[in-house]
N, C-alpha and C positions, 0 to 999 in steps of 0.2 A: 768213503770219509764224509765226515759232517760239514756243512759248509760253516763259515765264521760267525753267521747269524744263529745257527743252530747251537754251535759251541757254546755262545753267549747265553743262550736261553737255557741250557743244560747247567751252566755254571751259576745262575742266578741274577745276570746282569741286571742293572737298573734301566729305566726306561729311556734315558739319554742314550745308553750305550746301545740298547736295541734299535733305537731310531737311527743311529748314526751307521749303523751297517746294513749293507746292500741285500736285498732279498736274493735268495738262489734262483737260478734260471731253471733248475729242474728239482725235482725232491722224489723219494720213494714213497710209492702208495700202492695199497691193495686194489687191484683192478680184475675185473672181468672185460672180456673184449668181444666187440660185436662180430667179429670173424668166426667166433666160437659158438655162436647160438645154437648152432644145430647139432652140437658134437655128442649130445646125449640121446639123440633120435634113436629109438628102439633099444635103448639101454635101461635096465632095470635098476641098477645100482648108479645112481647120478651123483659120483664122487666129488665134492666140491673141491677136492685138493688138484682136480686135474683142470678147474677152470679158473680158480680164484689163486691169484700169484702177485707178487711185488714187481711193479714197473716204475722205471724212472721217467716221470711226466713234468710236461712244462708248468711253469708257475701261471697260473690265471691272473688274470686283470681282477681289481677289485672295485665293484659298484660303490657308489657313495654311501648306501645305507648297510654297507658289510663290515665285517673285520675279518682280518687274516689270523687265524690262529696256528701257534706252533704247538702241535698235538703231543701232549707227553704221554698219554695213554688213551686207549679204546676198549670196546669191547664187542663182542659177537652177539648179535641179536637174530633171531630166526628171520627177519627180512633180507639179513645177508646170505644166509643158506637159500632162500627163495630165488635171489638174484644169481647166485652162484649156480643153481640148478636149471636157471632160465624159464622157471615156474612161478606161477601159473601161466605167465609170458613174460618174454624178455623185458628187462626195465628200460631198454635202448627205445621201447615204445614212449617211455615217460619222456625220456630225454628229447625225443625228437618234437613230441607236444610241446615242450619248453620253447626249443628252439624257432616252431613257428610263431611264437608271441614275438619273437623279434627282441631289439634292444639287448639288456644286460644277460637277458634270458637265453639268448643265442648261444652263450658260451658253453651251456651244459650239453648242446647236441654234439658230441665228440663219438668216435669209434671205440672208446674205453670209458669204463664208467668206475668212478673211484667211490668205494661203498664205506659204509659205517654210519650207523645212526646214534653212537654214544660218543663222548670224547670229554676230555679235560685238559687243560693247557693255559699256554701264556698268550694274550695279545700282543701282536709284533706289528700290526699296522690296523688303522681304522679308516673308514671312507669318511668324505668331508661332511656328511650329516649326522654322523655318530655323535651322540652327545653324553649319553651317561656311563661311558667307558672310554679308557685311554690304554696306550700301551703300557705293557708290564703288568696289567691286571691279571690275577690269576682266575680262570673260569671254569665253569661246568656248561656244556651245551645242551639246551633243550632240542629235541628232534623236530619239533612243530615247525614248519616251514611256511609261513602265512603271507597273506598280501594284506597289507595295514592299509591298503585304498579300496578295499572290498568292505561294502556297508555290513555285510553279514559276520565279518571278521570282529567287529566292534561289539556284536551281541555275544558271539562265542568264537574263537579264533579257530575253532575246528570247524565252523560251519561253513566258513568262506570258501567260495568255489575254487579258489587258487592255493588252497590248503594243501601241502605235501608233506611227507615223510623226507626228512633231510638224509642223503646218503643212500637213499633207496629210490625215491621218485625224482631226485636231484642228483646231480653231479657233485663233486668236490667234498665228498664224505669224511669221517671221522678216522677211518683206518690208514693213516697217512702220517708223513711229517709235518704236513701244513694242511690245514682246512679252511674253507670259504663258508663264512655264517653270516646271516642277517642279525643285526643287532638287537632284534626282538627274539633272538635264540639265547642270549648270555644271560648267566645266571653267576653269582659268586660261588667259586670252589668253597665247599666245607674245609675250613683251615686245620682241622683236626686230621682229616684223612690224608692218605697217600693219594698219589695221581691215579693209581690203578682203582684204589677204591673210590675215589670220586667219579671216576670215569664210568662205572657200571652202572650206576643208578638210575640217569635221567628218565630212559625210555620207560625201563618195565616199573620202576616205582611210580611214576607219574601216572601211568598207565593204570595201574590197580588203585590210586588214590582216586582219580575219576570215577572208576568203575564202582567204587564202594563209598567214597566219602562225600564225592561232589554232588550237588543238587542235581547235576546232569546225569548221575548214575542211579544206584539203587538206593541211596539215600540211607545207608545203615544206621541203626539207632542202638541205644544200649540195650544188652541183653539178646539183641539178634543174632540167632544161630546161623553161621555162614560155612557152606560147604565149600572147599576150596580144592579143585582138581590139581595135580600137580604142585603140590604144597611145598617142595623144595626146591622146584625150578625157579626161572628167573622171574616170572610174574608171581607165582605162588608164595614164593618166600616173603615178598614185600606185602602180599594180601594178607598173610597170617599176623605179620606185625600191626599193619593198619587195623585190622579187625580187634585185636587185643587192646591196643590203644584207645580204641573208640568204645571200649565197654562191650563188644560183641564176644561170641564165643565161636572161635575158629574149629572147623571140623577139617582138619588135614588129610587128603588123600596121597598115599605114596604107594611104592611098588617094592620094597625092600625093608628088612628090620634096620639097616644102617641108616636108611632115610627117616625112618620112623624115630631112631634116636636123635638124630640131628633135630627133627621138628620138636621132639618134646625141650631139647636143650633151648631151642628158640623161644619156647613158652606156651607151646599147643599142647595142651593136655589131651585133647580128643583126637586120637590119631588112627586111620583105617587103612590097614595094609590089603589093597585091593588082591594082591596075589592070594592071600589067606582067604579074604571071603568069596572071591570067583573061582578057587582052586586054580589059579594059574591061566584061565581061559577068559581073556579080555574080551573075547567075541561076545559074551554073554551081557556085556554093557549095550550091545544093540537089541536084546530080546528082554520081554518082561520078566522070565524068571530072574535074570541078571539084576534087574531095576530093583526087585522086590529083596533078593539078598543084600544090596546096598543100602537100600531104606531101613531093613532090620539092624543093619551094622550101624546106621547112624543114629537110630533111635536107642540101641543099646549102649552108645556113647554119651550121647547127651539127653536121652529122654523125648526128644521132639524130632519131627521133621525141620528142615532148614527154612528159615525167612527167604535166604538168598542163596543162590547157586554162582559161584564165580567160575565162569566158563570161558575157557580159551583153546580146548583142545580140539572141538569141532566135531567132525564126524562120527568119532569114535564114542563120544560120551554125550552128545547133545540129546539123542532120545532118553538116557537115563536122566540128565539134568531136568528136563522137562518133568519128567514123572516124579523126580525126588524134591523138588520144591513143594512147600506145603501149599494149601488151598489160600488162594490170594498171594501168593509167594512170587518172587523175581527171579528169572535167570537172566544175568548180565555177561554180555559175549563181548569180546574184543577181537576174537581170531578164531582161526580154525587150522591149526598145525597138521591134524590128520586128515584134512580133506573139508572142501567148501560146502557140498551138497549133503545137507542134513535131512534126514528121514526121522520124524518123531510122530507120536500118536496125539494128534490135535484134541482129541477128546480132552485129555489132562489139561489142556491149556485153557480151553474155552469153557467147560463145565465146572473147572475149578478155579475159575476168574485169577488165573496165573499171568504174568506179564513177561515179555521178553524185551531185553532193552538192548540195543546196540551200543557200543563206546568204542570210541578210537581215539588213543593217544591221549592227549591233555593240553589246554590252552596255558599261555604262559602265566597266569594268575595261579593255577593248579600246580604247574611245574615249581613254582617258587615257594608253593605253600609246602609242598613234600621236600623241596630242597631245604627249607628251614628246619623240618622235623630230622631231616639227616644231620644238619649243623648242631642242632640241639641234643643230638645223640639219643633220640625217641626211636628213630628207626636207623638198623645199622647196614651196612653193603651187605649183598649176598655174593661177594667175591669169593670164587672157590679156587681158581687156578689162574695163572697168568703165563702166556706165552709171548715171546717176542715178533715183532711185526713180520719179519723173514719166515716165521712158522704159521704165518694167517690160514693157511689152507688146512693144517692141521688143527688149529683151534676152531675153525667153523665145521670141521669134519665130527670133532666131539660133540659140538651142539647137533649137528645133522642126525648124528645116530644115538642122540639122547644118552649119552655116557655121561655127561655131567650133572652136577648140581649148582643151584644158584645161577651166577653168572661168571661167564669166562672172561678173562680181561685180557687184552695185548697192550704190550709196551710198545710205544712209537719213538718218541724222542727220549724217553726216559731210559738211561743207560742200565738200569736194574729196578727191582721192586723197592718198595720202602721209602721212597722220597717223596718231598712235596709238602710234607707236614710242616704248618708255621704256626701252629698253636699246640704244642707239646704238653701244656698243662690241661687244656680241654679233652686231648686225647687219654691222658691218664685218668681223668675223672669218668671218660667212657668206659675206660677199661680195654686191655688189649687183646685179654683173651675174647671178651665179647665181639670186638671188631673182627676178629679173626676165626669166628665161630664156623663159617663155611669153609674155611681152610684146615680145620682141625684134625 
């Protein structure tokens, strides 16, 4: 049963009503436990349904620069899968390091880890030093957890030594009824979107924005050909939209006809089905004969080699990415879902004057820029399916086994999908069919 405060949030109560109700002592949250970190030793299939489950956890105390969010919806990202697999290392190591810092950081060092790096919801409490936000505000959450007193943070929030991924390297994440965030993570929720549509965007959309559009990334310009691996996945689906919006030419790589059709409906005219190009043998992506087949496929599609390769797959594709980028081209990478140890032929990098750019998350300015594009309807949510919080293990398993497209949402306090729209006229202008493209 929900607490009176939770019921008031669901009912749309005003700020005065929310402030008058007490916080619940405990709340449901998706967690992994420190006692389980060795459960997958010697196991080939590290099934996250066995390690990720919903527990009743105590309400944490709020620091002066933080807000308490009643989470209406959240989403699954691959960092939640890593956390639930306890790879490449158990995230309790991150929480212990936070605990050593003392002060408010010590709260994070617990025997359970509340996960989740995306969320939308309602502010129900603010700390004493929060200025720009108030109880009752509808918000989306940036996953960039930064130290505002670090000088490097003021150059770029992602460069500060204390920068962390919320809900992955910190506790009290978004896959829960309540979440603790710093005020510097808050953004206005796009009013035309439902709770679950708003929840799935922040991490992936902002990461793609920084990789492609920001002056800290590949600095894509009009006419640039951009090869996008996993173009209907969480990152790729936003990358394709940003490339098209910026006057570039997206070349989307997928592995099925169904995904190819979806990609074309998203406006990506150049689509490569790697199953057809490689004859179903993805191991060719690690060998020159496979690289050359992909290169021919790109040139057949658009007539040129790519200026930019949008890389996040890692070990399985990185050698191909370095080869495929044109002379003087750029490989921009933000992750390695298939493995971190990359092997590639360095001759294609140095002799052809290519660049590799590392990119991680997005600072608050970049987050807000892409949130503005989403609010305008220039970028649409990649939500494909929604699960209730009670089935969070199953939702994470779908992402772990790559059985999804776009983003997988999770309803937390929202009792059902399709709630939370406060500007139906803007939604009508955007178009219901377009907003539901990934759920088609």
